[in-house]
C-alpha atoms as a printed R data frame, in Angstrom:
    type eleno elety resid chain resno       x       y       z
1   ATOM     1    CA   MET     A     1 -67.116  23.892 -13.461
2   ATOM     2    CA   LEU     A     2 -65.945  22.774 -17.179
3   ATOM     3    CA   TYR     A     3 -67.498  19.406 -16.578
4   ATOM     4    CA   ARG     A     4 -70.652  19.847 -15.554
5   ATOM     5    CA   GLU     A     5 -74.339  19.308 -17.080
6   ATOM     6    CA   ALA     A     6 -76.334  22.012 -15.397
7   ATOM     7    CA   GLY     A     7 -78.317  23.904 -17.765
8   ATOM     8    CA   GLN     A     8 -78.386  21.294 -20.357
9   ATOM     9    CA   PHE     A     9 -82.144  20.308 -20.195
10  ATOM    10    CA   LYS     A    10 -83.522  17.318 -21.918
11  ATOM    11    CA   ALA     A    11 -86.572  18.187 -23.532
12  ATOM    12    CA   SER     A    12 -87.625  14.199 -24.900
13  ATOM    13    CA   TYR     A    13 -87.196  10.799 -23.646
14  ATOM    14    CA   GLN     A    14 -84.926  10.017 -26.571
15  ATOM    15    CA   ALA     A    15 -82.837  12.566 -25.233
16  ATOM    16    CA   ASP     A    16 -82.249  11.830 -22.057
17  ATOM    17    CA   GLN     A    17 -81.122   8.469 -23.191
18  ATOM    18    CA   GLN     A    18 -78.582   9.444 -25.580
19  ATOM    19    CA   ILE     A    19 -75.262   7.075 -25.660
20  ATOM    20    CA   PHE     A    20 -73.686  10.692 -24.632
21  ATOM    21    CA   PRO     A    21 -76.344  12.716 -22.851
22  ATOM    22    CA   ILE     A    22 -73.598  15.846 -21.559
23  ATOM    23    CA   ALA     A    23 -72.807  18.036 -24.483
24  ATOM    24    CA   GLN     A    24 -69.128  17.957 -23.034
25  ATOM    25    CA   ASP     A    25 -69.138  13.886 -23.808
26  ATOM    26    CA   ARG     A    26 -70.235  14.238 -27.409
27  ATOM    27    CA   ILE     A    27 -67.896  17.125 -28.148
28  ATOM    28    CA   GLY     A    28 -65.065  15.084 -26.654
29  ATOM    29    CA   ILE     A    29 -65.625  12.040 -28.746
30  ATOM    30    CA   ALA     A    30 -66.107  14.286 -31.758
31  ATOM    31    CA   VAL     A    31 -63.280  15.791 -31.339
32  ATOM    32    CA   ILE     A    32 -61.233  12.258 -30.496
33  ATOM    33    CA   LEU     A    33 -62.698  10.726 -33.981
34  ATOM    34    CA   ALA     A    34 -61.941  13.768 -35.728
35  ATOM    35    CA   PHE     A    35 -58.253  13.474 -35.083
36  ATOM    36    CA   ALA     A    36 -58.460   9.827 -35.418
37  ATOM    37    CA   ALA     A    37 -59.708   9.832 -38.996
38  ATOM    38    CA   LEU     A    38 -58.545  13.374 -39.993
39  ATOM    39    CA   VAL     A    39 -55.120  14.212 -38.479
40  ATOM    40    CA   VAL     A    40 -53.589  10.878 -37.786
41  ATOM    41    CA   PRO     A    41 -53.218   9.726 -41.305
42  ATOM    42    CA   VAL     A    42 -51.497  12.585 -41.933
43  ATOM    43    CA   ILE     A    43 -48.992  12.830 -39.445
44  ATOM    44    CA   ALA     A    44 -48.069   9.504 -38.320
45  ATOM    45    CA   ASP     A    45 -45.790   7.470 -40.452
46  ATOM    46    CA   GLN     A    46 -46.113   3.558 -41.831
47  ATOM    47    CA   TYR     A    47 -44.619   2.072 -38.618
48  ATOM    48    CA   TRP     A    48 -47.137   4.038 -35.901
49  ATOM    49    CA   LEU     A    49 -50.180   2.978 -38.550
50  ATOM    50    CA   LYS     A    50 -49.041  -0.478 -39.123
51  ATOM    51    CA   ALA     A    51 -47.220  -1.757 -36.073
52  ATOM    52    CA   ILE     A    52 -48.747   0.492 -33.303
53  ATOM    53    CA   LEU     A    53 -51.987   1.869 -34.136
54  ATOM    54    CA   VAL     A    54 -54.065  -0.957 -35.900
55  ATOM    55    CA   PRO     A    55 -53.235  -3.601 -33.296
56  ATOM    56    CA   VAL     A    56 -54.388  -1.073 -30.569
57  ATOM    57    CA   LEU     A    57 -57.589  -0.730 -32.382
58  ATOM    58    CA   ILE     A    58 -57.566  -4.585 -32.960
59  ATOM    59    CA   PHE     A    59 -57.394  -5.734 -29.455
60  ATOM    60    CA   SER     A    60 -59.679  -2.893 -28.377
61  ATOM    61    CA   LEU     A    61 -62.385  -4.729 -29.902
62  ATOM    62    CA   ALA     A    62 -61.324  -7.706 -28.454
63  ATOM    63    CA   ALA     A    63 -61.052  -6.370 -25.155
64  ATOM    64    CA   ILE     A    64 -65.237  -5.071 -25.523
65  ATOM    65    CA   GLY     A    65 -65.807  -8.505 -26.280
66  ATOM    66    CA   LEU     A    66 -64.103  -9.668 -23.288
67  ATOM    67    CA   ASN     A    67 -65.552  -7.093 -21.189
68  ATOM    68    CA   ILE     A    68 -69.490  -8.034 -22.508
69  ATOM    69    CA   LEU     A    69 -68.469 -11.379 -21.017
70  ATOM    70    CA   THR     A    70 -66.695 -10.977 -17.837
71  ATOM    71    CA   GLY     A    71 -67.209  -7.047 -16.707
72  ATOM    72    CA   TYR     A    72 -70.769  -6.774 -17.775
73  ATOM    73    CA   ALA     A    73 -72.210 -10.548 -17.812
74  ATOM    74    CA   GLY     A    74 -69.849 -11.786 -14.738
75  ATOM    75    CA   GLN     A    75 -68.753 -14.965 -16.938
76  ATOM    76    CA   LEU     A    76 -64.845 -15.792 -16.702
77  ATOM    77    CA   SER     A    77 -63.285 -16.510 -20.011
78  ATOM    78    CA   LEU     A    78 -59.702 -17.746 -21.252
79  ATOM    79    CA   GLY     A    79 -60.681 -18.474 -24.377
80  ATOM    80    CA   SER     A    80 -60.857 -14.823 -26.586
81  ATOM    81    CA   ALA     A    81 -57.803 -15.686 -28.373
82  ATOM    82    CA   ALA     A    82 -59.592 -19.179 -29.914
83  ATOM    83    CA   PHE     A    83 -62.556 -16.876 -30.927
84  ATOM    84    CA   MET     A    84 -60.156 -14.892 -32.373
85  ATOM    85    CA   ALA     A    85 -58.849 -17.730 -34.582
86  ATOM    86    CA   VAL     A    86 -62.062 -18.814 -35.732
87  ATOM    87    CA   GLY     A    87 -63.157 -15.468 -36.622
88  ATOM    88    CA   ALA     A    88 -59.561 -15.313 -38.473
89  ATOM    89    CA   PHE     A    89 -60.141 -18.576 -40.534
90  ATOM    90    CA   GLY     A    90 -63.977 -18.213 -40.695
91  ATOM    91    CA   ALA     A    91 -63.404 -15.050 -42.425
92  ATOM    92    CA   TYR     A    92 -60.947 -16.539 -44.374
93  ATOM    93    CA   ASN     A    93 -62.935 -19.643 -46.200
94  ATOM    94    CA   PHE     A    94 -65.657 -17.489 -46.700
95  ATOM    95    CA   MET     A    95 -63.945 -15.386 -48.855
96  ATOM    96    CA   LEU     A    96 -62.272 -18.607 -50.484
97  ATOM    97    CA   ARG     A    97 -64.971 -20.777 -50.628
98  ATOM    98    CA   VAL     A    98 -67.765 -18.384 -51.930
99  ATOM    99    CA   ASP     A    99 -66.924 -16.292 -55.298
100 ATOM   100    CA   GLY     A   100 -67.697 -12.838 -55.177
101 ATOM   101    CA   MET     A   101 -68.187 -12.900 -51.260
102 ATOM   102    CA   PRO     A   102 -67.519  -9.062 -49.785
103 ATOM   103    CA   PHE     A   103 -65.176  -8.664 -47.793
104 ATOM   104    CA   LEU     A   104 -67.539  -7.127 -45.043
105 ATOM   105    CA   ALA     A   105 -70.023  -9.858 -45.540
106 ATOM   106    CA   ALA     A   106 -67.200 -12.379 -44.892
107 ATOM   107    CA   LEU     A   107 -66.039 -10.469 -41.803
108 ATOM   108    CA   ALA     A   108 -69.701 -10.730 -40.444
109 ATOM   109    CA   LEU     A   109 -69.857 -14.470 -41.183
110 ATOM   110    CA   GLY     A   110 -66.301 -15.050 -39.542
111 ATOM   111    CA   GLY     A   111 -67.977 -13.162 -36.425
112 ATOM   112    CA   LEU     A   112 -70.999 -15.569 -36.520
113 ATOM   113    CA   ALA     A   113 -69.018 -18.570 -36.726
114 ATOM   114    CA   ALA     A   114 -67.002 -17.414 -33.795
115 ATOM   115    CA   ALA     A   115 -70.499 -16.701 -31.904
116 ATOM   116    CA   ALA     A   116 -71.763 -20.109 -32.685
117 ATOM   117    CA   VAL     A   117 -68.597 -21.620 -31.327
118 ATOM   118    CA   GLY     A   118 -68.672 -19.157 -28.510
119 ATOM   119    CA   VAL     A   119 -72.471 -20.685 -27.312
120 ATOM   120    CA   LEU     A   120 -71.159 -24.115 -27.801
121 ATOM   121    CA   PHE     A   121 -68.325 -23.328 -25.231
122 ATOM   122    CA   GLY     A   122 -71.245 -21.305 -23.463
123 ATOM   123    CA   LEU     A   123 -72.951 -24.450 -22.508
124 ATOM   124    CA   PRO     A   124 -70.931 -25.021 -19.568
125 ATOM   125    CA   SER     A   125 -71.633 -21.636 -17.738
126 ATOM   126    CA   LEU     A   126 -75.182 -22.890 -17.226
127 ATOM   127    CA   ARG     A   127 -73.770 -25.578 -14.662
128 ATOM   128    CA   ILE     A   128 -70.541 -23.779 -13.102
129 ATOM   129    CA   LYS     A   129 -69.509 -20.660 -12.320
130 ATOM   130    CA   GLY     A   130 -66.362 -19.065 -11.484
131 ATOM   131    CA   PHE     A   131 -62.848 -20.234 -11.769
132 ATOM   132    CA   TYR     A   132 -64.569 -23.408 -12.788
133 ATOM   133    CA   LEU     A   133 -66.038 -21.598 -15.803
134 ATOM   134    CA   ALA     A   134 -63.036 -20.116 -16.552
135 ATOM   135    CA   VAL     A   135 -61.237 -23.397 -16.761
136 ATOM   136    CA   ALA     A   136 -64.166 -24.963 -19.036
137 ATOM   137    CA   THR     A   137 -63.548 -21.880 -21.453
138 ATOM   138    CA   LEU     A   138 -59.759 -22.787 -21.504
139 ATOM   139    CA   ALA     A   139 -60.487 -25.917 -22.991
140 ATOM   140    CA   ALA     A   140 -61.714 -23.898 -25.910
141 ATOM   141    CA   GLN     A   141 -58.355 -22.205 -26.160
142 ATOM   142    CA   PHE     A   142 -56.398 -25.763 -26.445
143 ATOM   143    CA   PHE     A   143 -59.812 -27.534 -28.645
144 ATOM   144    CA   ILE     A   144 -60.131 -24.919 -31.096
145 ATOM   145    CA   VAL     A   145 -56.256 -24.406 -32.125
146 ATOM   146    CA   TRP     A   146 -56.063 -27.930 -32.193
147 ATOM   147    CA   ALA     A   147 -58.987 -28.368 -34.787
148 ATOM   148    CA   LEU     A   148 -57.299 -25.565 -36.807
149 ATOM   149    CA   VAL     A   149 -54.163 -27.775 -36.962
150 ATOM   150    CA   LYS     A   150 -55.816 -31.360 -37.003
151 ATOM   151    CA   PHE     A   151 -57.692 -30.516 -40.251
152 ATOM   152    CA   PRO     A   152 -55.958 -28.882 -42.727
153 ATOM   153    CA   TRP     A   153 -59.180 -27.912 -44.753
154 ATOM   154    CA   PHE     A   154 -59.397 -24.932 -42.411
155 ATOM   155    CA   SER     A   155 -56.388 -23.262 -43.975
156 ATOM   156    CA   ASN     A   156 -56.552 -24.505 -47.336
157 ATOM   157    CA   HIS     A   157 -54.338 -27.562 -46.903
158 ATOM   158    CA   SER     A   158 -51.635 -25.481 -46.403
159 ATOM   159    CA   SER     A   159 -48.267 -27.561 -45.623
160 ATOM   160    CA   SER     A   160 -47.477 -25.063 -42.727
161 ATOM   161    CA   GLY     A   161 -51.001 -24.288 -41.148
162 ATOM   162    CA   VAL     A   162 -50.510 -20.735 -42.609
163 ATOM   163    CA   ILE     A   163 -52.871 -18.672 -44.191
164 ATOM   164    CA   THR     A   164 -52.613 -15.523 -46.369
165 ATOM   165    CA   ALA     A   165 -55.285 -13.389 -46.007
166 ATOM   166    CA   GLN     A   166 -56.987 -11.873 -49.358
167 ATOM   167    CA   ASP     A   167 -57.114  -8.678 -50.558
168 ATOM   168    CA   ILE     A   168 -59.877  -6.321 -48.985
169 ATOM   169    CA   VAL     A   169 -61.401  -4.542 -51.686
170 ATOM   170    CA   ILE     A   170 -64.807  -2.623 -50.727
171 ATOM   171    CA   LEU     A   171 -67.217  -1.282 -53.427
172 ATOM   172    CA   GLY     A   172 -64.034  -1.392 -55.874
173 ATOM   173    CA   TYR     A   173 -61.512   0.416 -53.540
174 ATOM   174    CA   ALA     A   174 -58.745  -1.718 -52.810
175 ATOM   175    CA   PHE     A   175 -57.493  -1.057 -49.336
176 ATOM   176    CA   ASP     A   176 -54.176  -2.115 -49.676
177 ATOM   177    CA   GLY     A   177 -52.195   0.660 -47.711
178 ATOM   178    CA   PRO     A   178 -51.287   1.275 -44.096
179 ATOM   179    CA   VAL     A   179 -53.679   4.681 -44.405
180 ATOM   180    CA   SER     A   180 -56.542   2.721 -45.858
181 ATOM   181    CA   LYS     A   181 -56.379  -0.498 -43.352
182 ATOM   182    CA   TYR     A   182 -56.101   1.668 -40.545
183 ATOM   183    CA   LEU     A   183 -59.002   3.831 -41.062
184 ATOM   184    CA   LEU     A   184 -61.421   0.535 -42.202
185 ATOM   185    CA   THR     A   185 -59.993  -0.759 -38.837
186 ATOM   186    CA   LEU     A   186 -60.809   2.644 -37.003
187 ATOM   187    CA   ALA     A   187 -64.631   2.579 -38.428
188 ATOM   188    CA   ILE     A   188 -65.653  -1.027 -37.906
189 ATOM   189    CA   VAL     A   189 -64.056  -0.126 -34.261
190 ATOM   190    CA   VAL     A   190 -65.982   3.161 -33.598
191 ATOM   191    CA   VAL     A   191 -68.791   1.200 -34.876
192 ATOM   192    CA   LEU     A   192 -69.167  -2.130 -32.698
193 ATOM   193    CA   ALA     A   193 -67.698  -0.008 -29.614
194 ATOM   194    CA   LEU     A   194 -70.822   2.491 -30.021
195 ATOM   195    CA   ALA     A   195 -73.158  -0.656 -30.982
196 ATOM   196    CA   ALA     A   196 -71.724  -2.275 -27.459
197 ATOM   197    CA   LYS     A   197 -71.921   0.953 -26.002
198 ATOM   198    CA   ASN     A   198 -75.758   0.919 -26.445
199 ATOM   199    CA   LEU     A   199 -76.507  -2.732 -25.820
200 ATOM   200    CA   VAL     A   200 -74.829  -2.515 -22.172
201 ATOM   201    CA   ARG     A   201 -77.210   0.619 -21.676
202 ATOM   202    CA   SER     A   202 -80.178  -1.667 -22.948
203 ATOM   203    CA   SER     A   203 -82.610  -4.275 -21.207
204 ATOM   204    CA   THR     A   204 -80.159  -6.903 -22.487
205 ATOM   205    CA   GLY     A   205 -77.569  -5.143 -20.860
206 ATOM   206    CA   ARG     A   206 -79.332  -4.714 -17.710
207 ATOM   207    CA   ALA     A   207 -79.881  -8.676 -17.427
208 ATOM   208    CA   TRP     A   208 -76.285  -9.210 -17.662
209 ATOM   209    CA   MET     A   209 -75.423  -7.004 -14.822
210 ATOM   210    CA   ALA     A   210 -78.399  -8.540 -12.820
211 ATOM   211    CA   VAL     A   211 -76.945 -11.643 -13.685
212 ATOM   212    CA   ARG     A   212 -73.338 -10.916 -12.592
213 ATOM   213    CA   ASP     A   213 -73.913  -9.208  -9.406
214 ATOM   214    CA   MET     A   214 -76.354 -12.162  -8.280
215 ATOM   215    CA   ASP     A   215 -77.755 -14.939 -10.427
216 ATOM   216    CA   VAL     A   216 -80.067 -16.501  -8.171
217 ATOM   217    CA   ALA     A   217 -81.568 -12.593  -7.302
218 ATOM   218    CA   ALA     A   218 -82.172 -12.070 -11.339
219 ATOM   219    CA   SER     A   219 -83.798 -15.567 -11.910
220 ATOM   220    CA   VAL     A   220 -86.170 -14.776  -8.642
221 ATOM   221    CA   ILE     A   221 -87.555 -11.901 -10.403
222 ATOM   222    CA   GLY     A   222 -87.715 -13.109 -14.041
223 ATOM   223    CA   ILE     A   223 -84.712 -12.896 -15.945
224 ATOM   224    CA   LYS     A   224 -83.951 -16.541 -18.075
225 ATOM   225    CA   LEU     A   225 -80.511 -17.434 -17.165
226 ATOM   226    CA   MET     A   226 -80.222 -19.588 -19.855
227 ATOM   227    CA   PRO     A   227 -80.696 -17.217 -23.004
228 ATOM   228    CA   THR     A   228 -78.816 -14.621 -20.864
229 ATOM   229    CA   LYS     A   229 -76.092 -16.352 -20.590
230 ATOM   230    CA   LEU     A   230 -75.675 -17.303 -24.248
231 ATOM   231    CA   LEU     A   231 -76.081 -14.281 -25.585
232 ATOM   232    CA   ALA     A   232 -73.159 -12.824 -23.490
233 ATOM   233    CA   PHE     A   233 -71.082 -15.535 -25.060
234 ATOM   234    CA   ALA     A   234 -72.594 -15.288 -28.376
235 ATOM   235    CA   ILE     A   235 -71.603 -11.328 -28.681
236 ATOM   236    CA   SER     A   236 -68.571 -11.631 -26.859
237 ATOM   237    CA   SER     A   237 -67.315 -14.437 -29.610
238 ATOM   238    CA   PHE     A   238 -69.023 -12.173 -32.464
239 ATOM   239    CA   TYR     A   239 -66.998  -9.471 -31.534
240 ATOM   240    CA   CYS     A   240 -63.398 -11.471 -30.667
241 ATOM   241    CA   GLY     A   241 -64.095 -13.352 -34.060
242 ATOM   242    CA   VAL     A   242 -64.286  -9.444 -36.106
243 ATOM   243    CA   ALA     A   243 -61.281  -8.403 -33.949
244 ATOM   244    CA   GLY     A   244 -59.429 -12.301 -35.183
245 ATOM   245    CA   ALA     A   245 -60.285 -11.577 -39.011
246 ATOM   246    CA   LEU     A   246 -59.145  -7.708 -38.590
247 ATOM   247    CA   TYR     A   247 -55.896  -8.893 -36.899
248 ATOM   248    CA   ALA     A   248 -55.536 -11.386 -39.768
249 ATOM   249    CA   PHE     A   249 -56.347  -9.017 -42.906
250 ATOM   250    CA   CYS     A   250 -55.857  -5.437 -41.625
251 ATOM   251    CA   TYR     A   251 -52.597  -6.080 -39.021
252 ATOM   252    CA   LEU     A   252 -50.638  -9.761 -40.087
253 ATOM   253    CA   GLY     A   253 -51.951 -10.295 -43.597
254 ATOM   254    CA   SER     A   254 -50.937 -14.380 -42.740
255 ATOM   255    CA   VAL     A   255 -51.761 -15.923 -39.334
256 ATOM   256    CA   GLU     A   256 -51.505 -19.439 -38.118
257 ATOM   257    CA   PRO     A   257 -53.374 -21.142 -35.286
258 ATOM   258    CA   ASP     A   258 -50.414 -21.202 -33.019
259 ATOM   259    CA   GLY     A   259 -50.290 -17.133 -33.201
260 ATOM   260    CA   PHE     A   260 -53.404 -17.006 -31.349
261 ATOM   261    CA   SER     A   261 -52.373 -18.726 -28.001
262 ATOM   262    CA   LEU     A   262 -53.092 -18.496 -24.592
263 ATOM   263    CA   GLU     A   263 -50.851 -15.917 -24.057
264 ATOM   264    CA   MET     A   264 -53.004 -13.683 -26.166
265 ATOM   265    CA   SER     A   265 -55.952 -14.694 -24.040
266 ATOM   266    CA   PHE     A   266 -54.363 -13.547 -20.715
267 ATOM   267    CA   LYS     A   267 -53.041 -10.072 -22.332
268 ATOM   268    CA   ILE     A   268 -56.883  -9.775 -23.359
269 ATOM   269    CA   LEU     A   269 -57.782 -10.169 -19.738
270 ATOM   270    CA   PHE     A   270 -55.333  -8.486 -18.461
271 ATOM   271    CA   MET     A   271 -56.601  -5.211 -20.864
272 ATOM   272    CA   ILE     A   272 -59.865  -5.430 -19.385
273 ATOM   273    CA   ILE     A   273 -58.344  -5.486 -15.929
274 ATOM   274    CA   ILE     A   274 -55.821  -2.891 -16.184
275 ATOM   275    CA   GLY     A   275 -58.575  -0.544 -18.382
276 ATOM   276    CA   GLY     A   276 -61.797  -0.868 -16.002
277 ATOM   277    CA   VAL     A   277 -64.273  -4.568 -15.516
278 ATOM   278    CA   GLY     A   278 -67.331  -3.350 -16.979
279 ATOM   279    CA   SER     A   279 -66.228  -0.272 -19.414
280 ATOM   280    CA   ILE     A   280 -66.293   0.211 -22.745
281 ATOM   281    CA   MET     A   281 -64.226   3.007 -22.570
282 ATOM   282    CA   GLY     A   282 -61.541   0.971 -19.867
283 ATOM   283    CA   SER     A   283 -60.866  -1.664 -22.942
284 ATOM   284    CA   PHE     A   284 -59.641   1.224 -25.205
285 ATOM   285    CA   LEU     A   285 -57.630   2.612 -22.145
286 ATOM   286    CA   GLY     A   286 -56.496  -0.802 -21.282
287 ATOM   287    CA   ALA     A   287 -55.497  -1.990 -24.934
288 ATOM   288    CA   ALA     A   288 -53.379   1.232 -25.205
289 ATOM   289    CA   PHE     A   289 -51.844   0.268 -22.016
290 ATOM   290    CA   ILE     A   290 -50.514  -3.224 -22.470
291 ATOM   291    CA   LEU     A   291 -49.325  -2.493 -26.135
292 ATOM   292    CA   LEU     A   292 -48.053   0.564 -25.983
293 ATOM   293    CA   LEU     A   293 -46.064   0.400 -22.292
294 ATOM   294    CA   PRO     A   294 -43.548  -1.984 -23.872
295 ATOM   295    CA   ILE     A   295 -42.633   0.002 -26.750
296 ATOM   296    CA   PHE     A   296 -42.640   2.960 -24.331
297 ATOM   297    CA   LEU     A   297 -39.909   0.853 -22.254
298 ATOM   298    CA   ASP     A   298 -37.884  -0.386 -24.695
299 ATOM   299    CA   ILE     A   299 -37.142   3.067 -26.002
300 ATOM   300    CA   LEU     A   300 -36.431   4.462 -22.607
301 ATOM   301    CA   LEU     A   301 -34.872   1.623 -20.552
302 ATOM   302    CA   PRO     A   302 -31.617   1.814 -23.079
303 ATOM   303    CA   PHE     A   303 -31.359   5.555 -22.920
304 ATOM   304    CA   PHE     A   304 -31.145   5.652 -19.427
305 ATOM   305    CA   ALA     A   305 -28.565   2.799 -19.750
306 ATOM   306    CA   GLU     A   306 -26.345   4.730 -22.194
307 ATOM   307    CA   LEU     A   307 -27.500   7.889 -19.835
308 ATOM   308    CA   PHE     A   308 -26.175   6.538 -17.023
309 ATOM   309    CA   GLY     A   309 -23.300   4.318 -18.051
310 ATOM   310    CA   LEU     A   310 -25.083   0.765 -16.549
311 ATOM   311    CA   PRO     A   311 -23.377  -2.136 -18.351
312 ATOM   312    CA   PHE     A   312 -26.654  -3.388 -19.638
313 ATOM   313    CA   SER     A   313 -26.759  -5.441 -22.361
314 ATOM   314    CA   SER     A   314 -30.090  -6.075 -24.739
315 ATOM   315    CA   ALA     A   315 -31.139  -9.149 -22.852
316 ATOM   316    CA   THR     A   316 -30.648  -7.268 -19.614
317 ATOM   317    CA   VAL     A   317 -32.978  -4.590 -20.867
318 ATOM   318    CA   SER     A   318 -35.694  -7.121 -22.289
319 ATOM   319    CA   HIS     A   319 -35.675  -8.260 -18.253
320 ATOM   320    CA   ILE     A   320 -35.819  -5.248 -16.724
321 ATOM   321    CA   GLN     A   321 -38.716  -4.411 -19.383
322 ATOM   322    CA   ILE     A   322 -40.737  -7.458 -18.271
323 ATOM   323    CA   LEU     A   323 -39.990  -6.114 -14.662
324 ATOM   324    CA   VAL     A   324 -40.926  -2.464 -14.882
325 ATOM   325    CA   PHE     A   325 -44.224  -3.934 -16.581
326 ATOM   326    CA   GLY     A   326 -45.312  -6.427 -14.181
327 ATOM   327    CA   ALA     A   327 -45.010  -3.980 -11.410
328 ATOM   328    CA   LEU     A   328 -46.515  -0.968 -13.004
329 ATOM   329    CA   ILE     A   329 -49.448  -3.337 -13.420
330 ATOM   330    CA   MET     A   330 -49.410  -4.398  -9.732
331 ATOM   331    CA   PHE     A   331 -49.164  -0.369  -9.215
332 ATOM   332    CA   PHE     A   332 -52.487   0.569 -10.648
333 ATOM   333    CA   LEU     A   333 -54.172  -2.438  -9.269
334 ATOM   334    CA   ILE     A   334 -53.252  -1.498  -5.905
335 ATOM   335    CA   VAL     A   335 -53.492   2.545  -6.342
336 ATOM   336    CA   GLU     A   336 -56.981   1.717  -8.522
337 ATOM   337    CA   PRO     A   337 -58.034  -1.661  -8.507
338 ATOM   338    CA   HIS     A   338 -60.987  -0.357 -10.674
339 ATOM   339    CA   GLY     A   339 -58.687   0.090 -13.565
340 ATOM   340    CA   LEU     A   340 -58.023   3.426 -15.322
341 ATOM   341    CA   ALA     A   341 -61.487   4.596 -16.596
342 ATOM   342    CA   ARG     A   342 -62.367   4.679 -12.807
343 ATOM   343    CA   LEU     A   343 -59.821   7.143 -12.806
344 ATOM   344    CA   TRP     A   344 -61.141   8.989 -15.916
345 ATOM   345    CA   GLN     A   345 -64.879   8.928 -14.025
346 ATOM   346    CA   ILE     A   346 -62.650  10.507 -10.506
347 ATOM   347    CA   ALA     A   347 -60.803  13.093 -13.127
348 ATOM   348    CA   LYS     A   348 -64.808  13.955 -14.358
349 ATOM   349    CA   GLU     A   349 -65.897  14.358 -10.582
350 ATOM   350    CA   LYS     A   350 -63.066  16.656  -9.945
351 ATOM   351    CA   LEU     A   351 -63.822  18.836 -13.019
352 ATOM   352    CA   ARG     A   352 -67.399  19.139 -11.680
353 ATOM   353    CA   LEU     A   353 -66.667  20.771  -8.802
354 ATOM   354    CA   TRP     A   354 -63.052  22.614 -10.153
355 ATOM   355    CA   PRO     A   355 -61.996  25.427  -8.878
356 ATOM   356    CA   PHE     A   356 -63.846  25.376  -5.844
357 ATOM   357    CA   PRO     A   357 -62.086  22.966  -2.985
358 ATOM   358    CA   HIS     A   358 -63.924  19.460  -2.272
């Protein structure tokens, strides 16, 4: 009853094809964005903004990129962190080598550089698929990190290979504080998330899903597999590249190639598995779950250890945290294999019938 679309008539094709055709969705998204943009900067302290909210937004964007490739196009990838590294080092070098390069232009060019590399490593998808493709993309993870270390030009001949991100200045305004960087990250992530939501509803998104479900049948009905798969790799890598540039400029400030490790790629993969494969909202839910749960356990476990007088050292608490984290991931996958986004869909279905029994 609270979530019924009865009485919401669509008088045009454009109204029927809105990103959020139901009024409750539009109101909910508007409230969430207003809270994130107007309330959070006021009530959140520097730690929450810089160490929690900004990385959640950045990894949500990277998860959206991987979800486009894996969730919608059905192409497994284990190189997301490497494409983030290309975006980070690409944006850094564009601002370094080109005088007066605007930050947003460098951000887009870093994403395009990651897209070009993604297309290159997406070529094996034309011949192989499944776990074999995952192994092929794993080569990108090792090769890109090796290249960034091997050729010091990418790090401006830094002896340690570490790059320090330049100052962010847009239209004369310097984004140098945690609040301004959070709002900039929020704006970029929201724009790209809405673009991805619209893209997967288009003919391109339908072609991706056809290839994902059965590529032979998709080819029979006229979908060209090569451009469809390579476009998925390009757009996915673009999103990961932009996320990597934000990771360097808005979060850490300085990064090194080894920071974009295989562990980060697996973390992004876990985000879409937990949040929901083939769901834009699931990318946000998965990123929040993977990044916030360890912080929550880090606070909760010492509290219970002290409350019950358990002789736990900090190392033991850390080990228990890993065990609980893994057990919760297994629990969610067993209870709902389609992720947290599916739980939200079930809740909306129940709200349609509430308070009547069903």
